[in-house]
C-alpha positions as CSV (number, residue, x, y, z in Angstrom):
1,X,83.5,108.7,98.1
2,X,80.5,106.2,96.0
3,X,80.5,103.3,94.4
4,X,77.0,102.3,93.2
5,X,77.2,98.9,92.7
6,X,75.5,95.7,92.6
7,X,77.0,92.5,94.2
8,X,79.5,92.4,96.8
9,X,82.0,90.7,93.8
10,X,81.6,93.8,92.1
11,X,82.3,95.5,95.1
12,X,85.5,94.1,96.0
13,X,86.8,94.0,92.9
14,X,86.5,98.3,92.4
15,X,87.9,98.3,95.9
16,X,90.9,96.0,96.1
17,X,92.1,98.2,92.8
18,X,91.5,101.3,94.3
19,X,93.3,100.2,97.9
20,X,96.3,99.9,95.9
21,X,96.3,103.0,94.6
22,X,94.4,105.1,97.4
23,X,94.3,102.6,100.7
24,X,93.4,105.9,103.1
25,X,90.2,106.3,101.0
26,X,89.1,102.6,101.1
27,X,89.9,102.6,105.0
28,X,87.3,105.6,104.9
29,X,84.4,103.9,102.8
30,X,84.4,100.5,104.8
31,X,84.1,102.9,108.1
32,X,81.1,104.1,106.7
33,X,80.0,101.5,105.2
34,X,79.5,98.8,107.4
35,X,76.7,96.9,106.0
36,X,78.5,96.6,102.7
37,X,81.9,95.5,104.6
38,X,79.7,92.6,106.2
39,X,78.2,91.7,103.1
40,X,81.5,91.4,101.0
41,X,82.9,89.5,104.0
42,X,80.4,87.1,103.7
43,X,80.4,86.5,100.3
44,X,84.1,86.5,99.5
45,X,86.6,85.7,102.3
46,X,89.2,86.2,99.7
47,X,88.9,89.4,98.1
48,X,88.1,90.5,101.4
49,X,91.8,89.7,102.4
50,X,93.0,91.0,99.6
51,X,91.6,94.4,100.2
52,X,93.0,94.1,103.9
53,X,96.1,93.1,103.0
54,X,96.5,97.0,101.0
55,X,95.4,98.2,103.9
56,X,97.5,99.4,107.3
57,X,97.5,97.1,110.0
58,X,95.7,99.0,112.4
59,X,93.0,99.3,110.0
60,X,93.0,95.7,109.1
61,X,92.3,95.0,112.7
62,X,89.9,97.8,113.4
63,X,87.4,96.0,109.8
64,X,88.5,92.5,111.4
65,X,87.5,93.4,115.0
66,X,83.8,94.5,113.2
67,X,83.2,91.2,111.8
68,X,81.1,88.2,113.3
69,X,83.5,85.7,115.1
70,X,82.9,83.1,111.7
71,X,83.2,86.1,109.0
72,X,86.3,87.3,110.6
73,X,88.2,83.8,110.7
74,X,86.9,83.3,107.0
75,X,88.9,86.1,106.2
76,X,91.8,85.5,108.2
77,X,92.1,82.5,107.0
78,X,92.5,83.9,103.6
79,X,94.8,86.4,104.3
80,X,99.0,85.8,104.2
81,X,100.0,84.0,107.5
82,X,102.3,86.7,108.3
83,X,99.7,89.5,107.9
84,X,96.9,87.5,109.5
85,X,99.7,87.0,113.0
86,X,100.1,90.6,113.0
87,X,96.1,91.5,113.0
88,X,95.8,88.6,115.9
89,X,98.4,90.2,118.2
90,X,96.7,93.8,117.8
91,X,92.9,92.2,119.2
92,X,92.5,90.7,123.0
93,X,93.6,87.4,123.5
94,X,90.2,86.3,124.0
95,X,88.7,87.8,120.5
96,X,92.1,86.5,119.3
97,X,91.2,82.9,120.5
98,X,87.3,83.3,119.4
99,X,88.6,84.0,116.0
100,X,90.7,80.9,116.2
101,X,88.8,78.2,117.3
102,X,86.3,79.3,114.2
103,X,89.0,77.9,111.9
104,X,90.4,74.4,111.0
105,X,93.1,73.5,113.6
106,X,95.9,73.4,110.5
107,X,95.1,76.5,109.4
108,X,95.3,78.7,112.9
109,X,98.7,76.6,113.4
110,X,99.9,77.9,110.4
111,X,98.9,81.3,112.2
112,X,100.4,80.4,115.6
113,X,103.9,79.7,113.7
114,X,104.1,82.9,112.7
115,X,103.7,84.7,116.3
116,X,106.6,84.7,118.6
117,X,106.8,82.7,122.0
118,X,105.1,84.6,124.7
119,X,101.9,85.6,122.3
120,X,101.9,81.5,121.6
121,X,101.5,80.6,124.9
122,X,99.1,83.2,126.1
123,X,96.7,82.7,122.9
124,X,97.1,78.8,123.3
125,X,96.4,79.5,126.7
126,X,92.9,81.0,126.1
127,X,91.8,78.4,123.3
128,X,89.5,76.0,124.5
129,X,90.7,72.7,125.4
130,X,88.8,70.7,122.4
131,X,90.7,72.9,120.5
132,X,94.2,73.0,122.1
133,X,95.2,69.3,121.9
134,X,94.5,69.5,118.3
135,X,97.0,72.5,118.1
136,X,99.4,71.6,120.7
137,X,99.5,67.9,118.3
138,X,100.3,70.0,115.3
139,X,103.2,72.0,116.9
140,X,104.8,69.1,118.2
141,X,105.7,68.5,114.5
142,X,108.0,70.9,112.4
143,X,106.2,73.2,110.2
144,X,107.7,71.4,106.7
145,X,106.5,68.2,107.8
146,X,103.3,66.9,106.4
147,X,102.3,66.1,110.3
148,X,102.7,70.3,110.9
149,X,100.1,70.6,108.3
150,X,97.6,68.0,108.1
151,X,94.4,67.8,109.5
152,X,91.7,65.7,111.6
153,X,88.7,66.4,109.3
154,X,88.7,63.3,107.3
155,X,86.0,60.8,106.4
156,X,86.8,57.1,107.7
157,X,84.5,53.8,107.8
158,X,84.8,50.9,109.8
159,X,86.0,47.9,107.7
160,X,83.3,45.0,107.8
161,X,80.1,46.7,107.1
162,X,78.1,46.2,103.5
163,X,78.3,49.0,100.6
164,X,74.5,49.9,101.4
165,X,76.0,50.6,105.0
166,X,78.8,52.8,103.7
167,X,76.4,54.6,101.4
168,X,74.0,55.5,104.1
169,X,76.4,56.9,106.5
170,X,78.6,58.4,103.9
171,X,75.5,60.9,103.6
172,X,75.5,61.2,107.2
173,X,78.8,62.6,107.0
174,X,78.1,64.7,103.8
175,X,76.4,67.0,106.0
176,X,79.3,67.3,108.6
177,X,82.1,67.0,106.2
178,X,83.2,69.2,103.6
179,X,85.3,67.4,101.7
180,X,84.3,63.5,100.5
181,X,87.0,63.0,98.1
182,X,88.2,60.4,100.0
183,X,86.6,57.8,102.4
184,X,89.1,56.0,104.7
185,X,88.7,52.5,105.3
186,X,90.2,51.5,108.6
187,X,89.8,48.6,111.7
188,X,89.2,48.9,115.5
189,X,92.3,50.4,115.9
190,X,92.1,52.8,113.0
191,X,94.4,51.1,111.3
192,X,94.7,52.3,107.6
193,X,93.5,49.3,105.2
194,X,92.7,51.0,102.3
195,X,90.4,53.6,100.1
196,X,87.0,54.0,99.5
197,X,86.3,53.3,95.4
198,X,83.5,55.5,94.8
199,X,82.7,53.4,91.4
200,X,82.9,50.2,93.0
201,X,80.8,51.5,95.8
202,X,78.1,52.4,92.7
203,X,78.3,49.2,90.9
204,X,78.2,46.6,94.4
205,X,75.0,45.2,95.1
206,X,73.8,46.6,98.8
207,X,75.2,43.6,100.6
208,X,78.5,43.6,98.9
209,X,81.4,43.7,101.8
210,X,82.7,46.9,101.9
211,X,86.8,45.3,101.7
212,X,85.5,44.3,98.8
213,X,85.2,47.7,97.1
214,X,88.0,49.3,98.7
215,X,91.3,49.6,96.8
216,X,94.2,48.6,99.4
217,X,97.4,49.4,101.1
218,X,97.1,53.0,99.9
219,X,100.0,55.4,99.6
220,X,100.4,57.2,102.6
221,X,102.8,59.4,104.7
222,X,103.8,59.9,108.5
223,X,103.6,63.1,110.5
224,X,107.0,63.4,110.1
225,X,107.6,62.9,106.4
226,X,109.0,66.0,104.5
227,X,106.0,67.9,103.0
228,X,108.2,68.2,99.6
229,X,108.3,64.5,99.3
230,X,104.5,64.3,99.9
231,X,103.8,66.8,97.0
232,X,106.1,64.6,95.5
233,X,104.2,61.4,96.2
234,X,100.6,63.0,95.1
235,X,101.9,64.6,91.9
236,X,103.6,61.2,91.6
237,X,100.1,59.3,92.0
238,X,97.8,61.1,91.2
239,X,96.2,62.5,94.5
240,X,93.8,65.4,95.8
241,X,95.2,64.5,99.6
242,X,97.5,62.0,101.1
243,X,96.5,60.1,104.7
244,X,98.7,60.7,107.3
245,X,99.5,57.7,109.3
246,X,102.0,56.8,112.7
247,X,104.9,54.5,112.8
248,X,101.9,51.3,113.3
249,X,99.9,52.6,110.4
250,X,97.0,54.3,112.2
251,X,95.4,56.5,110.3
252,X,96.0,60.2,112.1
253,X,94.7,63.1,109.8
254,X,95.0,63.7,106.0
255,X,97.2,66.2,104.1
256,X,94.9,68.2,102.3
257,X,95.2,69.5,98.4
258,X,95.2,73.2,99.4
259,X,98.6,72.2,101.6
260,X,100.1,70.0,98.8
261,X,99.7,72.9,96.3
262,X,101.5,75.1,98.7
263,X,104.1,73.2,99.6
264,X,104.9,72.8,95.5
265,X,104.7,76.7,95.6
266,X,106.9,76.9,98.3
267,X,109.4,74.3,96.9
268,X,109.4,76.5,93.8
269,X,110.2,80.0,95.5
270,X,112.4,78.1,98.1
271,X,114.8,76.9,95.3
272,X,115.1,81.0,93.9
273,X,115.9,82.1,97.2
274,X,118.6,79.2,98.1
275,X,119.8,79.9,94.5
276,X,120.6,83.5,95.3
277,X,121.7,82.8,98.7
278,X,118.9,84.4,100.3
279,X,117.3,82.0,103.6
280,X,115.0,79.2,102.3
281,X,111.7,80.1,104.7
282,X,112.4,84.2,104.6
283,X,109.8,86.3,103.4
284,X,108.8,90.4,102.6
285,X,107.5,90.0,106.2
286,X,110.6,88.5,108.2
287,X,112.5,90.6,111.0
288,X,115.0,92.3,109.7
289,X,117.2,90.7,112.3
290,X,116.5,87.4,110.9
291,X,117.4,88.1,107.2
292,X,120.4,89.6,108.4
293,X,121.4,86.4,109.9
294,X,120.2,84.1,107.3
295,X,121.8,85.7,104.1
296,X,124.9,87.6,105.5
297,X,126.7,84.5,105.6
298,X,126.2,83.9,102.0
299,X,127.3,87.7,101.1
300,X,130.2,87.1,102.6
301,X,130.9,83.9,100.8
302,X,130.7,86.2,97.7
303,X,133.2,88.6,99.2
304,X,135.9,85.7,99.8
305,X,135.2,84.4,96.4
306,X,135.1,87.7,94.3
307,X,138.6,88.2,95.9
308,X,140.0,85.1,93.6
309,X,138.3,87.4,90.7
310,X,140.3,90.3,92.0
311,X,143.5,87.8,91.7
312,X,142.9,86.5,88.3
313,X,142.7,90.5,87.4
314,X,145.5,92.1,88.7
315,X,147.8,89.2,87.5
316,X,147.4,90.8,84.2
317,X,147.3,94.7,84.9
318,X,149.6,94.8,82.1
319,X,148.0,93.5,79.3
320,X,145.3,96.6,80.7
321,X,147.9,99.0,81.0
322,X,149.0,98.5,76.9
323,X,145.2,98.4,76.1
324,X,142.9,100.6,78.0
325,X,139.9,99.6,76.5
326,X,139.6,96.3,77.3
327,X,138.9,97.6,80.8
328,X,135.8,98.9,79.0
329,X,135.3,95.6,77.3
330,X,135.2,92.9,79.9
331,X,132.3,93.7,81.8
332,X,130.7,93.3,78.5
333,X,132.0,89.2,78.4
334,X,131.4,88.4,82.2
335,X,127.6,89.8,81.4
336,X,127.3,87.3,78.5
337,X,128.3,84.1,80.8
338,X,126.7,85.5,83.8
339,X,123.1,85.3,81.8
340,X,124.1,82.1,80.2
341,X,124.7,80.6,82.7
342,X,121.8,81.8,84.9
343,X,119.6,80.4,82.1
344,X,120.8,77.0,82.3
345,X,120.8,77.2,86.2
346,X,117.1,78.0,85.7
347,X,116.2,75.1,83.8
348,X,118.0,72.6,85.7
349,X,117.1,73.8,89.2
350,X,113.2,73.5,87.9
351,X,113.9,69.6,86.8
352,X,115.3,69.2,89.7
353,X,113.0,70.3,91.7
354,X,110.6,67.9,90.1
355,X,112.4,65.2,89.8
356,X,113.0,65.0,85.9
357,X,116.9,64.4,85.8
358,X,117.2,60.8,87.2
359,X,121.2,60.3,87.4
360,X,121.3,58.1,84.2
361,X,120.2,61.5,82.2
362,X,123.0,63.9,83.9
363,X,125.1,63.6,81.3
364,X,122.8,64.1,77.8
365,X,121.5,67.1,80.4
366,X,125.3,68.9,80.7
367,X,126.0,67.7,76.6
368,X,122.6,69.7,75.4
369,X,123.3,72.6,78.2
370,X,126.8,72.7,76.3
371,X,125.8,72.8,73.0
372,X,122.5,75.3,73.6
373,X,125.8,77.5,75.3
374,X,128.0,76.8,71.9
375,X,125.0,77.6,69.7
376,X,124.7,80.9,71.7
377,X,128.1,81.9,71.9
378,X,129.0,81.5,68.0
379,X,125.8,84.0,67.5
380,X,126.6,86.4,70.3
381,X,130.5,86.1,69.3
382,X,130.1,87.4,66.4
383,X,127.6,90.4,67.9
384,X,130.0,91.2,70.2
385,X,133.1,91.1,68.2
386,X,131.7,93.5,65.1
387,X,130.5,95.4,68.2
388,X,133.6,96.3,69.7
389,X,135.6,97.0,66.0
390,X,132.6,99.2,65.1
391,X,132.7,101.1,67.9
392,X,136.4,100.8,67.2
393,X,136.6,102.0,63.7
394,X,134.2,104.9,64.4
395,X,135.9,106.1,67.1
396,X,133.9,106.1,70.0
397,X,136.4,103.9,71.6
398,X,140.1,104.6,71.1
399,X,142.9,101.6,70.8
400,X,146.2,101.7,69.4
401,X,145.6,97.8,68.2
402,X,144.1,97.2,65.1
403,X,140.1,96.9,65.5
404,X,139.5,93.7,63.9
405,X,142.3,92.1,66.6
406,X,140.8,93.7,69.5
407,X,136.9,92.7,67.7
408,X,138.5,88.6,67.8
409,X,139.7,88.7,71.2
410,X,136.5,90.0,72.2
411,X,134.1,87.1,69.8
412,X,136.6,84.2,71.4
413,X,135.7,85.2,74.9
414,X,132.8,85.5,74.3
415,X,132.4,82.4,72.9
416,X,134.5,81.2,75.5
417,X,132.6,82.0,78.6
418,X,129.3,81.8,77.2
419,X,129.6,77.7,76.5
420,X,131.5,77.0,79.4
421,X,128.4,79.1,81.4
422,X,126.1,77.1,79.7
423,X,127.7,73.6,80.9
424,X,128.7,75.4,84.7
425,X,124.7,76.4,85.0
426,X,123.7,72.9,84.7
427,X,126.3,71.2,86.2
428,X,126.8,73.2,89.6
429,X,123.4,72.0,90.8
430,X,123.6,68.3,89.4
431,X,126.9,68.1,91.4
432,X,125.1,69.2,94.3
433,X,122.6,66.8,94.8
434,X,125.5,64.0,94.0
435,X,127.6,65.5,96.6
436,X,123.8,65.2,99.3
437,X,123.6,69.5,99.1
438,X,120.1,71.2,98.3
439,X,121.0,71.8,94.4
440,X,119.6,75.2,94.8
441,X,121.8,76.1,97.6
442,X,123.5,79.5,96.4
443,X,124.0,77.9,93.3
444,X,124.7,81.7,91.6
445,X,127.4,82.6,94.1
446,X,129.3,79.6,92.7
447,X,128.5,80.4,88.7
448,X,128.9,83.9,89.3
449,X,132.7,83.1,90.3
450,X,132.9,80.6,87.3
451,X,131.4,83.8,84.7
452,X,133.8,86.2,86.1
453,X,136.6,84.4,86.2
454,X,136.5,82.8,83.0
455,X,134.8,86.5,81.3
456,X,137.6,88.7,82.6
457,X,140.8,86.3,82.7
458,X,139.8,84.6,79.7
459,X,139.0,87.6,77.7
460,X,142.8,89.7,79.0
461,X,144.9,86.2,78.6
462,X,142.9,86.1,74.5
463,X,143.8,89.5,74.2
464,X,147.5,89.2,75.1
465,X,147.6,86.2,73.5
466,X,146.0,88.4,70.1
467,X,147.4,92.3,70.9
468,X,151.3,90.8,72.5
């Protein structure tokens, strides 16, 4: 395979697209073009990581091993944590430790968390003491907390110096630190006092006290603050990162912007997973048995709830025996209600995730979703009823009853189920929040129960009244 390209980025784009179709060709190309692979990894680690994620574990490990430790660490840092952990386990422990030491400690910890306990202990034992202490500190905090994702790389200045001295120190820090978005002001005990205002710093005279330049009492979190709550604070106050302090207010680190953005994305994906009964922390790379343990309880509950639907249908089997065509039309009513309910459910869960539904707005939200359900229900009722009549009058379906009456039963049932589903889809997550549960926790299972009972049972009940 020949690729005549002008830049590593152009090469990366072509290889990434090709790897999705023919990973073995890309593997062969990179094995025989070592210099191009090194240039690609050095120029754009993110593109290099995308390519490795399309290849097999063995091939990705070999290509990582061919790179210099600093370039290899940059590529691993950009990969999915689960895949990066798999590669580390394939490497010699000494080489794996060298790669981790080239990463920021918080990024290394994200990968270490994905290793099994034995591999974690073996790898940490190979790390240099200066790095091990920081890694162990971060590993002490749960993964869903600010402490589990904070970095000790931050800029700080002592209170008491002048604006001129602060400017000179910031120039020196710029050579060592990548992110100077915020410079925190601390006292001799490292207690967080404020955050530097660069605008005030520029316009103050060089002899002005730093205390007159800083913004006092900045928004801060503790190591045990839930990462979701930290992300909400960052959004509320439009912050790029958050200082992390201990219970005495001493500065420990900061939660960087990329971790805040990841927390927002993770919360959205967790809500989606929870709403369907999957594990909150489950990924496509989770161990099979672990995924089974997370899903099976909710599926078992789903089975028990489904029995309620069967009892509702069984109680009206006489209606179906008298008019068998109803069995063919029942799923239409349930499906319309289910889809309508899921639309409301998705909108409300998204709003709850961003705290857009205060307590005073619960009833207006419920009323609005009910109104939407009724309006959609009217349109769908007419369409579903007309379709049922058409199928019966043309002889596609057979019925001993009047097509008009069957169509009317379908329309009434569709209107009722779509309307109720819209209300239930918004009401279930709001009720769960009121009861202290996660609003997304298996909401879809309870919604499905309601739409099935109303869809099947309600339709049969209406049909029994109209066709008897």
